[in-house]
N, C-alpha and C positions, 0 to 999 in steps of 0.2 A: 537576384540582387537585393541587398538590404534596403528597405525603405528608410529615407533620411528625414530629419526634422525639417529640412528645407522643403521637401515635397509636401509635408503636412501643412506648413505655413502657406505655401502657394495655393493649395487646394482650399484651405480655409480662409484665404485672403487676409492673412494677418502676418505679423513679423515672427521671426524665429524666437525672439525674446518672449512674445506673448504665448507661443506654444509651450515654451519652457516654464513659464509661470503657471499655466494650466496644469501641466504635468506635476508640478511641485505643490499644487494646492494653494497658490498664493491668492489672497482675498481681493486683490486689486484688479481683477479681470471681470468685465461685465458678464452677467450670467448668460445672456444669449450668445455672446462670443465664446465663452467657455464651452457651452453646449455644442456649438458648431465645430469647435476644435475636436472635442471628444468624439463627435460623430464621424469626422474624417479619420481620426485615429482608428476607430473600430472598422471603418469601411476598407481601409488600405492595409490594416494589420501592422501598424507601426509599433515597434517595441524599442524604447530608449535603451542605449547601452548602459551597462551597469556602472562603467567608469564615469559617464556623464552624470548619472543620477547621484553617484557617490560624491562627486565634486559639488553638485548643487546642494545636497543635503548636509554635507559634512560627515566625515567618517566617524563612526563610533567604535570600530573594531569589535562589534558585538553582533552575534547572529541570534535570531529567534527561532524557536521550534514550536509548532502548534500541533497538538495531538488530541485525539478524542478523550483519552484517559491514560493514566499511567499504570492502570491495573492489567492492561493487556499482557499476556504471558511473555511475549518476546520483546516488550518495550525496553526492558533494562539492557538487553544486549544492543539494541539499536542505539540507545542513549550512550552506552559506553563507547561504541565506535565513533559517534559524533563528537563526544567530549574529548577523546584522545586526539582526534584530528584537529579540532579547533584550538585546543590548548597548545599543541605543538607549533601552531602558527601564530600564537599570541592573541587569539580571539576568545572572548567570553560568550556565554550562552544564556539567553533569557528563555525560560520555559513557560509555555501557556497550554492549558487544557480547555476542553469544551464541556467539562463536567456539569456546569450550571447552565448549559444551553445558551440562549440569547444573551443572558447577562454576562457570561464568559466571553462571548464573541464581541460584545460591546466594549468590554474592558480591553480586549486585544486591539480593537479598532482605534481606541484612544491612544494606545502606544504607537500604533502605525502613524497616526496623525502627528504625534510628537517626535517622529523620526528617531525612535529609541534604538533602532538596530539597522544594520546595513543590508541584510538579506534574510530570507525565511526558508526554513526546512519544514515540510508538512508531512504528517502521517495521516493519510486517508481521512479528510475532514467531512464527516457526514453533515449534509445541509449547508456546507460552507464553501463548496467547490467554486460556485459562481463568484462569490466575493473574492476568493483567492485569485481567480482568473482576472478579475478586475484590477487587483493590485499588481499583478504581473504585467498586464497591458499598460498600466500607468508607470511602469519602470522599476518596480521592486523586484530584485532578483529572487526567484523562487525555484526550489527543487523539491520534488515530492518523493517520498519513500513509499513505494506503491506495491504492496503485496496483494492488493485486491483487484488488480486488473482494470483500474479506471482509465488509464492512458489519457491523461489530461493534455491540454495544449502546451503546457510548460514542461521543462525537462523533468525526468523522473529516473529513479533507480528501481528496478523491479527484478523478478526472479522467474525461473522457468516452471510455471505452474503446470502447463500441459505436459512437459517432459516428466515432471514429478509424478503426475497421475499415471503416465504410461509405465514408468519404472515400477510403480506399485503393482500394476496388473501383470507385468512380466515376471516379477518376483513370485507372485502368488501362483501363476501358471507353472512356473518352474518347480514350485513346491508341491505340485499335484492337485491344486485346488481347481474346481470346475464350476461351482455354484456360488456366484458372487453377489454380495449386497453392498450398497453404497449409502452412507449417511452424508448428505451434501452439506454445504454451507448455505447462507442466505442467498436466495435466488438473484438478488440485485447486485451481488458481488461478482465482478468479472472472473475472479479466480475460481469461483464455484463451477462455472461452465467449462473453463479451461481445464481444470483438473478432471472433470467428468469426461470431457472430449478425449483427453489423452488416455484415460483408463479404457474407454470404449475402443479407441483406435488400436491399442495394444492387444486387446482381446480379439478384435477382428483379425489381426495379423496371425493370431494363433488358431483361427477358425472357431472362435467362441463368441457368445453373445451375453448381454446383460439383460436379465428379465426386468421389464419395466416396473413390475410391482415390487421389485427388490431395491428400487431407488427411492429413498425416503428423504424428504426435506428436513434439514437440521438448522441449527442457528449458531453453531460454533460454541455451544456451552455444554458442560457436563450433563446438565438436566436434559438438554436436547438429545444427547446421545442415548440416554436411558429411555426416553420416550420413543426414539426411533427403533430401538431393539424390541421394545414391547410391541410395536406395530409389525415388525418383521416376524416375530414369533407368532403373533396372532394371525398373520396371513396364511400360515400353514404351508408356505412354499419352502422347501429345504434350501439351506445355504450353508456353505462351509468356509466362507471368508467374508470379512467386512472391511471395506475401505472407509474409514472415517476421515473426513476432509480437513480436520485439524485435531491436534492432540487432546484438547479439552473434550471434544466430542468422543474421542477414542476412550478416554477415562470413563465416561458414562457408559459407553458400549461394553467395556470390560466388566463394569459393575453389574449391569443389567444381564449380561450373559451368565455371570456367576449365579445371580439370583434365579435365573431360568434353568439352572442345572447344566449349562453347557460348559465344557472344559476347554480353556484356551491354552495351547493351540491344538490339542488333540481333536476336539470336535470342530472348532472354528478358529481360523487364523484372523488376527486383527492387525491392521496397519493404520497409523495416523499420518499427520502432516504438520511440520513445523520443527520438531525436535526441541521443544521447550524443556526446561530442567525436569519437570514432573515425569517426562517420558522415560527417564532412567530410573524412576522410583516406583512405578506401578508394579502390580503383581498379576501376571508376569510382566517383566520389563517390555516396553513398547517398541516394536519395529515401526519406523517412521521415515518420512522424507525430511531431511534437514534443510530449512531455509537459512541462508547465510545472513542472519539478522545483523550481527555486529559489522560484517563486511558491507552490508547495505548502508548502514548508518555512516560508516567511514567514507564510502564512495560518494554518498550524497553530499557530505560535508566538503570533500575535496572538489567536487563539481561546483559547489557554490563558491568556495574560496577562489577557484580559478576564474569564475565569472566576475567576482569582485575585483580581480586584478586585471580585468579588461579582456579576458579570453571570450570568444563567442560561445553562446549556449549550444549544446549539441542538439541536432535535429531529431534524434531518435532516443528512446529510453536506453539506458545502460542495463543490460540484462545479466544477472549473476546466476550461476548454475546451482540447482538443487542437487542433493545426493541422498542415496538410500542408506539408512542406518539400520542394520539388522540386529534385532534382539530376540528375546524368547517368545514374544507374542505371535511371531510369524517367522520361524527360523528358516 
């Protein structure tokens, strides 16, 4: 059963109007009373309806998006999906990044306080997830576009990272590869472990294993892919396939293998993850797992707009499927 504002008021021993003023940041509530109300809200998990918050704040027909940076390779596709969906429904978009760290976050917070938008789309906010959760609990509709496996408390659109990793392994096994290396993403990203788990599971199904010394930590950058290959070659352990957990890493892997005298795909097959535009322009062109970035952006925008119209938030992430794109690096 959904917790109501009346229950919050009863437990906090205040009126419903007082709870509403606390939720909307009105200055005319005693500090100790406001603190008591917020404590009750946290304890019983009250989330105001989007319609109620919209009526209290006044609608702007504007949605905000908060992203770490606009330089991420797939960000343009995500944005395109968002903008197409919002514009079709008569909404505008305010775009915020965290490029300048705390200064950027403070500027964003000022716009939150000014009720400059009706709802928020978020792309994996490093060091800001707690603040976003606080905004959600205070009634701001939030949807996260989550390709990193964070699984926050608020609604999100994500993709099949584990299945994608498994599809890579099955493709390489079918191509006759038997000695596998993996260049992972940052360890604190949930997608890193999910992609690795899927890869290992599919190998196990084929009666194969992954040598632990051929799993090298990466950082989702081209330079990280190059460094990883240097470590793999220096280990002296033979390998005939590399799964780089994103396409930028794979670009570095291709470059370093070429410098090491390894021919792709004759000596080593290489598979990436994301299918960003550069994947179709490497030499050889990169086999990869496609993340439906534009579809993820559009789905997140539709979910947020539905919430703003009074529909309940979904209880579970919306999961969109990945797909294998075969090119010359691993035919």
